[in-house]
N, C-alpha and C positions, 0 to 999 in steps of 0.2 A: 299267292305270294304276298309277303308283307314287306313294304318299303319303310325302313327305319329312318327317322330324321337324322340329319347330319349334325351330331353334337360335337362341336369343336372342343378339344381338350385344353385345359389351362396351360398357359405357357409363361415363361419368365417375362417380367415387365420390360419394356423398351428402355432405351437410354434416357437418362434424366439428369437435369442440372441441380436438383435439390441436394444430393450428397455433397456437391462442391460447396453450395451455400452453407450447409451444415458444418463442413470443415472450416470454412472461413469464420463462422460464428464461434466455433471452439477456439480458434487461434485468437480471435479478438478478446475472448474471455481471459485466456492465459496472459495475453499482453496487457490487458486492462488491469489485472490484479496487481501488476508491477507499476504501471504508469498512471492509470486513472480509473476510478470506479465508473465514470461515465462510459468509457470505452467498454468496460466489462459488462455493464447493463445492456448497452447496444448489442454487443456480441451475443449475450444470452437471448435477447429478443430474436436476433437473426437465426440462432441455432434452433430455438423452439419452433419458429415459423417454418423453417426449411425441413426440420425433422417431421413436423406434422404433415406437410404436403408430401414428403417422401414416403411416409408410412401409408398415406391415403392412396398414392399411386401404386405402391407395391401390393396392397391388399385389395385393390379394386376388383380384380378378376374373381377373388374368392368371396367377396361380399355380395356380388350381384348374383341373385338366384336365376338359374336357367329358366327360360320360357318353356312351358310345357307344350309340346306339339303332338297332336294325335297322329299315330302312324297310319299311313295309307295301306289299306288291305285290298287284295284282289283274290277272288275265288280261284282255287286250283281245280284242275280236272279231277273229278271223282270225289272231291271234298264237299260238293254241294255248295251251299251259300255260307258255310261256317268259316270265318277268318281264322288265321293262325298268327299269333304274335310271339315273337322271341323276346323273352325277358332277360335284361342285362342289369347287373348290379354295379353301380358306380363305386369305384374304389379310390381311396386317397393314395396318391402316388407316394411310394416309399422314399424316392429321391427328395421330394419336397419336405417330408418329415425329417429326414436326416440332415438336410440343409438348414432347416429352422433350428433343429436341436444343436447343431454345431455352432451356428451363429449365436444362439442364446448362451450356450456354455462358454464360448469365447468371450462374449461381452461380460459375463459374470466374473470370469477369471481376471479379465483386464481391469474391471472395477476394483476387485479385491486387491490387486497389485498396485494400481495407480493411485487410488484415493489416499491410502496411508502415506505414500511417498510424497504426494502433493501437500498433504497436511503437514508433514515434518519440514518441508521446504518453505511453506508459506506462513503457517501459523505463528512461528516465533516473531515475525515482523509485526504482528498485531496483538500479541498477548503480553500482558504485563509490561507495557511500554510507558506507564506513568512513572516519571522520575521520583526517586526517593528524596525526601526532605533531608536537608543538612543543617544541623544546629551549629551556627557560627559563634555562639557564645553571647554574653550580655552586651547591651548597647554601649557600655563603657569601653569595649574593645575598639571602638571606631571614633577617633577624634573628629571634631567638627571640621568640615571642609578639607580634610586630608585623606589622601589615597593610602590604602594598604593593599598588600598582596595576600590574598587568602588562598591557601592550598588545602584541598580536601579530597576525600574519596567519595565519588558519587554513589558507589555501592561497595561498602567495605567487604562484603563476601567475595567479591571478584579480585580483591587485592589491588596492586599498583596499576593494573591496566585501567582501572576506573578513576585514576587520579585526575583532578581538574584544577584549574587556576582561574581566579576571578580578581579583577581590579575593582576595589570597592571604595566608595567615598560617601561619607555621611554628610548629607546636605542640610541637616537641621530639622526641627519640628515644623509641621504644617497642620492645617485644619484636618487633614485626612490621616495624620499620624506621622511618624518619622519618615523622612525621605532619604532614599539611597540611590546612588548610581552604581550599578553592578555590571561591569563589562566582562565579557568572556575574552580570554587571551587567544582564541582561535582566529587566525587571520581569515578574512572573507575572500581571499584570493584562492589559496590552495590548502588552507588549514594549518599552516605553520604556527608555532607559538610566538605571539607578539610580545615584545619586551618594552619596558618603560624607557623613555628617552630622558633619563635622569637618574640620580643616585638612589640606590636601594640600601636602607639602613639595616643591614643584616645583624648588627650588634644589638638591635632592639627586638629581635624575634621573640614572639610569644606563642606558646602552645596552649590550645584550648582543650581541656579534657572533656570531650563529648563522647558519644557512643562510637565504638570502633577505634580506628587508628587516630582519630582526633583531627584537629584543624590547626594549621600553622598560619600565623598572621605576622607580616613583616611590613613596617612603614616604608613608604617610598615617596619621592618627589618627582613626578613626571612633568617637569617644566616644559619639555618639548613634546608632550603627548606620548604616543606609543608608536613603535616601528617594528616592522617585520624584517628579521635578518636574512631571510631567504631570497626575497625578490624586491625588497625596497618599498613595500607598502607602508604608508604613513597615515596616522590617525591623530585627531586632536583629543583633548581630555573628555569630550563627550562621545568619543568613538567614531566621529565622522571621518570619512576618508578625505585626506588632504593631498595625497600624491600616490603615485604608483599604480599597480594593476588591479587592486581590489575593486569589486563591482558595487559594494555597498558599505554601510557602516559596520562596526563590530556588533556581534550578537550581545544580547543582554540577558540577565537572569531576573526572574520574578522573585519576590520575597514576601515575607509576612513577619509581623512582630507578635511573638507569643510569650506572654508573661515577662516582658522586658528582655527577651532574647531574640536575636535576629536569626530567622530561619530562611535558608535559601531554597527556592523551588525550581521549577523547570526553566529552560532557556527559550528564547524566541529571537527571531531575526529582525533587523532594523534597516530600513531603507536610508533614513537620515534622521537627524535630530535638530530641531529648531529651538534656540534658547539654550540655557545652561541650568545645571543644578535642579532644584525643586521646581523651577518654572519651565523646564524643558518640555517641548512637545515632541513626543516620540512617535515616529511613523512605524508602527510595529506590524509584523507579519508572522505567520507560522514558521517555525524553525526550518530553515533551508540549508542545503549543503554549501560548502565553500565554492566560490565561483558562480553561484546561481543568482540571477537577477530575481528580485522579489516584486518589483513594480515596473510599470511601463510596458510597452509592447514586448520587450525581451522576456518578461516574466511569463508570458503566455506560452513560450516555447518549451517550458520545463514541465515535467510530470508532477501530478499532485503528490504531495508528501504523505507517507503512511502516518497513522496516528502516533503521537509521541506521549 
């Protein structure tokens, strides 16, 4: 008689916490894409780590080769001393094959459906975010130490939805070139359009024939600075908050001088401004949304801004 060794069959792996860790990592990646790249990187590290250990535990039974054990044989009556061994062929369980095939096909279909959808949702926030330059016309359009209202289209192809307004003052020449103060009219409280606290000389309106719909320039005298008609926010002529609920100064625009013409570039946020005109010290930050602190402990509570 032959006694075969007790070969245990492969069974499903026991309970594991690695799938939970992998799910947490995926959630951190999705949240981090919106809030902060640091969170996304940490989530990716957690997901990769947990997925690796999850796969290792799931495939451990299949990767370990069974230990060869010699069967014990006993002579049978009439057989003499010749042993008899029953040969068995180990077969791959069909249920395991079907389970792996189903999971693999499901993962492939899920990836085909999910990846394009995520791409369409997320990619527009990071593609072609560089602001288009706006030609405001020759330097002669801006009288020395006088504010003008410049209305322009940030992207003429989008029409009026891209209309913007800047309050611009020419501060005179400096060693680094002409100096300008270019304030955005977006209130730093909730984004309402800020108005000049002084007369606007509409009868002196000038249209600049540049590419697209053009630029409109109107002189003004903001003797009392600027004010928000929505919630009473007040700013001085440098854009500093003087009263009301705004959390910082008015945003500003960057600019360049190209062959004697003033070209408006992208916007940036400002915590405060020390000094005036060409001698102003601007505490500049990456463009932030209305109501968002950009400095101090409060600024740490807000998500990292996507590229602009």
